[in-house]
C-alpha positions as CSV (number, residue, x, y, z in Angstrom):
1,M,-29.2,16.4,26.0
2,R,-32.0,13.9,24.9
3,G,-32.6,12.1,21.6
4,N,-31.5,8.9,19.8
5,V,-28.1,8.7,18.7
6,F,-27.0,6.0,15.9
7,I,-23.4,5.0,15.9
8,A,-22.5,2.7,12.5
9,G,-19.3,1.1,13.5
10,L,-18.5,-0.2,16.9
11,G,-14.9,-0.6,16.8
12,L,-12.6,1.2,19.2
13,I,-13.6,4.6,18.1
14,G,-17.4,4.1,17.9
15,G,-17.4,2.5,21.3
16,S,-15.5,5.2,23.0
17,L,-17.7,7.7,21.3
18,A,-20.7,5.9,22.6
19,K,-19.3,5.7,26.4
20,A,-18.4,9.5,26.1
21,I,-21.9,10.5,24.9
22,K,-23.7,8.3,27.6
23,K,-21.6,9.3,30.1
24,A,-22.1,13.0,29.2
25,H,-25.7,12.7,28.2
26,S,-27.7,10.2,30.4
27,Q,-31.0,10.9,28.6
28,A,-29.4,9.9,25.2
29,H,-30.6,6.9,23.5
30,I,-27.4,4.6,21.9
31,V,-28.3,2.4,19.1
32,G,-25.5,0.7,17.5
33,F,-25.0,-1.1,14.3
34,D,-22.0,-3.3,12.9
35,L,-21.4,-5.8,10.5
36,R,-19.7,-7.8,12.8
37,E,-22.2,-9.5,14.6
38,S,-19.8,-10.2,17.4
39,E,-18.9,-6.7,18.2
40,L,-22.2,-5.7,18.0
41,G,-23.4,-8.2,20.5
42,L,-20.4,-7.4,22.8
43,A,-21.2,-3.7,22.8
44,E,-24.9,-4.4,23.9
45,A,-23.7,-6.9,26.7
46,L,-21.6,-4.2,27.9
47,N,-24.0,-1.9,28.0
48,I,-22.0,0.3,25.5
49,I,-24.9,0.7,23.6
50,D,-28.8,0.6,24.4
51,E,-30.1,-1.2,21.3
52,K,-29.2,-3.1,18.4
53,A,-30.3,-1.6,15.1
54,V,-32.1,-4.2,13.0
55,S,-30.3,-2.7,10.0
56,F,-28.4,0.4,8.9
57,E,-31.2,1.7,7.3
58,D,-33.4,1.1,10.2
59,G,-31.3,2.8,12.7
60,A,-30.6,5.8,10.6
61,K,-34.3,6.9,10.0
62,K,-34.9,7.1,13.7
63,A,-32.0,8.8,14.4
64,D,-31.3,12.6,15.7
65,L,-27.7,12.1,15.6
66,I,-26.1,9.8,13.0
67,I,-22.1,8.9,13.6
68,L,-20.5,6.9,10.6
69,A,-17.4,5.3,12.9
70,V,-16.2,3.5,9.9
71,P,-13.4,3.3,7.3
72,V,-13.4,6.2,4.8
73,L,-14.6,4.1,2.1
74,K,-17.4,2.7,3.7
75,T,-18.3,6.1,4.9
76,E,-18.9,7.4,1.3
77,Q,-21.1,4.3,0.9
78,M,-22.9,4.8,3.7
79,I,-23.7,8.4,2.8
80,E,-25.0,7.4,-0.8
81,T,-27.5,5.2,1.2
82,L,-28.4,7.9,3.6
83,A,-29.2,10.3,0.6
84,G,-31.5,8.0,-0.3
85,L,-33.4,7.8,2.9
86,H,-36.3,9.7,4.4
87,L,-34.3,10.9,7.8
88,K,-35.8,12.4,10.6
89,E,-36.3,16.4,10.1
90,G,-33.0,18.0,11.9
91,V,-31.0,15.1,12.0
92,L,-27.5,15.5,12.2
93,I,-24.6,13.4,10.5
94,T,-21.1,13.2,11.0
95,D,-18.3,10.7,10.7
96,T,-14.9,10.0,12.2
97,G,-12.7,9.4,9.0
98,S,-9.0,10.3,8.6
99,T,-9.4,12.0,5.4
100,K,-12.1,14.6,4.7
101,S,-12.2,16.3,1.2
102,R,-13.8,12.9,-0.8
103,I,-15.8,12.5,1.9
104,M,-17.3,16.0,2.1
105,N,-17.6,16.0,-1.5
106,R,-19.8,12.9,-1.1
107,A,-21.6,14.6,1.6
108,S,-23.0,17.3,-0.9
109,L,-25.5,14.8,-1.7
110,L,-26.9,15.2,1.7
111,S,-26.4,19.0,1.8
112,N,-28.1,19.2,-1.4
113,K,-31.2,17.7,0.4
114,G,-30.8,20.3,3.1
115,V,-29.4,17.5,5.5
116,A,-26.7,18.9,7.8
117,F,-23.3,16.8,7.7
118,I,-20.2,17.9,9.7
119,G,-17.3,15.9,8.9
120,G,-15.2,15.0,11.9
121,H,-11.9,13.5,12.6
122,P,-11.1,12.5,16.4
123,M,-7.3,12.2,16.8
124,A,-6.9,9.7,19.3
125,G,-6.4,5.8,19.2
126,S,-5.0,2.8,21.1
127,H,-2.4,-0.2,21.0
128,K,-5.9,-2.1,21.0
129,S,-8.7,-2.4,18.6
130,G,-12.5,-3.4,18.9
131,V,-15.3,-2.5,21.1
132,A,-13.9,-4.1,24.3
133,A,-10.9,-2.0,24.0
134,S,-13.1,1.3,23.9
135,K,-12.5,4.0,26.8
136,E,-15.0,6.7,27.9
137,L,-12.0,9.3,28.2
138,L,-10.1,7.9,24.9
139,F,-10.1,11.5,23.4
140,E,-9.5,13.5,26.6
141,N,-7.0,16.4,25.4
142,A,-7.1,15.0,22.0
143,F,-7.5,17.2,18.9
144,Y,-10.9,16.7,17.4
145,L,-11.3,18.4,13.9
146,L,-14.9,19.4,12.4
147,T,-15.3,20.3,8.7
148,P,-18.7,21.5,8.3
149,G,-20.5,20.8,5.1
150,G,-22.6,23.2,3.0
151,A,-26.0,23.0,4.8
152,A,-24.5,22.8,8.4
153,E,-25.1,26.3,10.0
154,E,-23.3,27.5,12.8
155,K,-26.1,26.0,15.2
156,H,-25.6,22.8,13.9
157,V,-21.9,22.7,14.7
158,A,-22.8,24.1,18.1
159,I,-25.5,21.0,18.7
160,L,-22.5,18.6,17.5
161,K,-19.9,20.1,19.9
162,K,-22.5,19.6,22.9
163,W,-22.9,16.0,22.0
164,L,-19.4,15.5,22.1
165,D,-19.0,17.3,25.6
166,G,-18.1,14.1,27.2
167,T,-15.3,13.6,25.1
168,R,-13.2,16.4,26.5
169,A,-11.6,16.9,23.5
170,K,-10.0,20.1,21.9
171,I,-12.5,20.6,19.0
172,L,-11.2,22.6,16.1
173,E,-13.1,23.8,12.8
174,V,-10.8,23.2,9.7
175,T,-11.7,23.1,5.8
176,A,-11.4,19.6,4.5
177,E,-8.6,21.0,2.3
178,E,-6.8,22.1,5.4
179,H,-7.4,18.9,7.4
180,D,-6.1,17.0,4.4
181,E,-2.8,18.8,3.9
182,M,-2.2,19.0,7.7
183,T,-2.8,15.1,8.3
184,G,-1.1,14.2,5.1
185,V,2.0,15.8,6.6
186,I,2.0,14.7,10.4
187,S,0.2,11.3,10.0
188,H,-0.3,9.9,6.4
189,F,2.9,10.7,4.9
190,P,4.8,9.5,8.0
191,H,2.8,6.2,7.7
192,I,4.2,5.5,4.1
193,I,8.0,6.4,5.1
194,A,7.8,4.3,8.2
195,A,6.6,1.2,5.7
196,S,9.4,2.2,3.3
197,L,11.9,1.8,6.0
198,V,10.6,-1.6,7.1
199,H,10.7,-2.8,3.2
200,Q,14.5,-1.5,2.9
201,A,15.5,-3.4,6.2
202,R,13.6,-6.5,4.9
203,K,15.4,-6.4,1.8
204,F,18.9,-6.2,3.6
205,N,17.8,-9.0,6.2
206,E,17.6,-11.5,3.1
207,E,21.1,-11.2,2.6
208,N,22.2,-10.6,6.4
209,P,19.7,-12.1,8.9
210,L,21.5,-10.2,11.7
211,I,19.6,-7.1,10.6
212,E,16.4,-8.4,11.9
213,R,18.1,-9.0,15.2
214,L,19.5,-5.6,15.4
215,A,16.3,-4.0,14.2
216,A,14.6,-5.0,17.6
217,G,15.4,-1.8,19.5
218,G,15.1,1.9,18.1
219,F,14.2,1.2,14.6
220,R,11.3,-1.1,15.9
221,D,10.2,2.0,17.8
222,I,10.4,4.7,14.8
223,T,8.8,2.5,12.6
224,R,5.9,1.3,14.9
225,I,3.3,3.2,12.7
226,A,4.2,0.5,10.1
227,S,2.3,-2.1,12.0
228,S,-1.1,-0.4,11.8
229,N,-3.9,-1.6,10.0
230,P,-3.3,-2.1,6.0
231,E,-6.5,-2.2,4.8
232,M,-7.2,1.0,6.5
233,W,-4.1,2.7,5.5
234,K,-4.7,1.9,1.9
235,D,-8.0,3.5,1.8
236,I,-6.5,6.3,4.0
237,S,-3.7,6.9,1.1
238,L,-6.0,6.5,-1.7
239,H,-8.5,9.3,-0.4
240,N,-5.8,11.3,0.1
241,K,-3.7,10.9,-3.0
242,E,-3.1,14.1,-4.4
243,M,-1.6,15.4,-1.0
244,L,0.6,12.4,-0.7
245,L,1.7,12.4,-4.2
246,T,3.0,16.5,-3.6
247,L,4.6,15.2,-0.6
248,L,6.3,12.2,-2.0
249,A,7.7,14.6,-4.7
250,D,9.0,16.9,-1.9
251,W,10.4,13.9,-0.2
252,R,12.5,12.9,-3.3
253,D,13.7,16.4,-3.5
254,E,14.6,16.5,-0.2
255,M,16.5,13.2,0.1
256,N,18.3,14.4,-3.3
257,G,19.7,17.4,-1.5
258,V,20.8,15.0,1.2
259,L,22.5,12.7,-1.3
260,S,24.2,15.8,-2.6
261,I,25.5,17.0,0.7
262,L,26.9,13.4,1.3
263,E,28.8,13.0,-2.0
264,T,30.4,16.5,-1.4
265,E,30.9,15.5,1.9
266,D,29.9,19.2,3.3
267,E,30.4,18.8,7.0
268,D,28.8,22.2,7.7
269,K,25.8,21.5,5.7
270,L,25.2,18.0,7.1
271,Y,25.6,19.4,10.7
272,H,22.7,21.8,9.9
273,Y,20.7,19.4,8.5
274,F,20.7,17.3,11.7
275,N,20.9,20.2,14.0
276,D,18.0,22.2,12.2
277,A,15.8,19.2,12.5
278,K,16.9,18.6,16.0
279,I,15.7,22.4,17.1
280,F,12.2,21.8,15.2
281,R,11.6,18.2,16.8
282,D,12.5,19.4,20.4
283,G,10.4,22.4,20.0
284,L,7.2,20.2,19.6
285,P,5.1,19.7,22.5
286,A,6.0,16.4,24.5
287,A,2.4,16.5,26.5
288,S,0.0,17.2,23.8
289,K,-1.9,14.4,21.8
290,G,-1.3,14.9,17.9
291,A,-2.3,13.5,14.7
292,I,-0.5,10.1,15.4
293,P,-1.6,8.6,18.9
294,A,1.2,9.0,21.4
295,F,1.9,6.1,23.6
296,Y,3.6,6.7,27.1
297,E,6.1,3.9,27.3
298,M,8.5,3.3,30.3
299,Y,11.7,0.7,30.0
300,V,12.5,-1.4,33.0
301,D,15.7,-3.4,33.4
302,V,14.3,-6.6,34.9
303,P,16.4,-9.5,35.9
304,D,15.6,-12.9,34.3
305,Y,13.8,-14.9,36.5
306,P,10.2,-16.4,36.5
307,G,7.7,-14.4,37.9
308,V,9.2,-11.0,37.5
309,I,6.8,-9.6,34.8
310,S,3.8,-10.5,37.2
311,E,5.5,-8.7,40.2
312,L,5.8,-5.7,38.3
313,T,1.9,-5.7,37.0
314,G,1.1,-6.6,40.6
315,Y,2.7,-3.3,42.1
316,L,1.0,-1.4,39.1
317,A,-2.3,-3.1,39.9
318,D,-2.0,-2.5,43.8
319,E,-2.0,1.5,42.8
320,R,-4.7,1.0,40.3
321,I,-2.6,1.9,37.5
322,S,-3.8,0.6,33.9
323,I,-1.2,-0.5,31.4
324,T,-2.1,-0.8,27.6
325,N,0.5,-2.8,26.4
326,I,3.6,-4.6,27.8
327,R,6.4,-6.7,26.0
328,I,10.1,-7.7,26.2
329,V,12.5,-6.1,23.7
330,E,15.5,-7.6,24.7
331,T,16.8,-10.6,26.6
332,R,20.0,-12.0,27.8
333,D,20.6,-15.3,29.2
334,D,21.0,-15.0,33.0
335,V,21.7,-11.3,33.0
336,F,18.5,-8.8,32.4
337,G,15.7,-8.1,29.9
338,V,14.5,-4.6,28.7
339,L,10.6,-4.5,29.6
340,V,8.3,-2.3,27.9
341,I,5.3,-0.9,29.8
342,S,2.9,1.4,27.9
343,F,0.4,3.6,29.3
344,Q,-2.6,5.4,28.2
345,S,-1.4,9.0,29.5
346,E,1.3,10.6,31.0
347,K,-0.2,10.9,34.3
348,D,-0.5,7.0,34.5
349,R,3.3,6.6,33.4
350,L,4.6,9.0,36.2
351,R,2.6,7.3,38.8
352,A,4.0,3.9,37.4
353,K,7.5,5.2,37.5
354,Q,7.1,6.4,41.2
355,C,5.3,2.9,42.0
356,I,8.1,0.9,40.5
357,E,11.1,3.0,42.1
358,Q,9.5,2.7,45.7
359,K,8.9,-1.0,45.4
360,T,12.0,-2.2,43.3
361,T,15.6,-1.3,42.6
362,Y,15.3,-2.0,38.9
363,D,16.6,0.7,36.7
364,L,14.3,2.4,34.5
365,F,13.9,5.5,32.1
366,L,11.0,7.0,30.2
367,A,11.0,7.0,26.4
């Protein structure tokens, strides 16, 4: 396909979409805009975009496809601005926000003018942020949800899907209400729970500093999402407030049920509570990408001597295996440390496992 693609917001998501579109549609002209001049300049220097927009308004007026890859509150503001502009005939507008009901309501400003707006939510992410971390195949095999607006016809959805061919994502159409309910349950609500667990540990840590040391292992893993951008999650939580209020009320009832089981010491109910959760959790697809980005981690017991980390990363580099993050979660003097290496895909993790098993005698396991 050919045409002017205007991407507002050149972070991880916007940059990755630019790369995917450029790869699949060599005749497309990618124009970028970002309030952060450093990100905008870097995107141009790395040839992620073909041109910098003079302003948001200028870039939008010339576009055949507009992608709003900005935080949800900013998306609403941009929709209002677009509604007041004279846009090209047949322009298609989409976004990448994690909530949809409020955005689609605001997009009625465009629909009422006959402008096709299709809400979008690519469910993928990375340990890293910014346009420098963008990847052409960030969305490969990830779910990409679309919520067509009132003026969006089937042909518009088909055109957007064609533009998104290069993402290699699994594109699904849902209503805005369905989207916010599903992502509320499996993404937005878990972020609140993770944050609450961290707050609870922080309070106990004030009385017993040993808590912080003990929380470095599994507790850190199950609360990983609490380290996400607080500004972004403030906006998402407010956008999906009604769904989250319902879920929190359900959670309160759930915890009251657990409280009752423990108070009565009902062993049978307690067993089934854990067992039923185990059965459902074990049945979830392990290799599929979901609403919360999966990070494929490998734990390696490494001896504590200078250069051991560079040794391992050197082996992986020789095999051209990319890593997304690396950290030490536990060290003991003169014995072993646990090195956690994260990969973008299961394929990379399995290749790394085979590489390290062949070249070292270190114990390792996959998370």
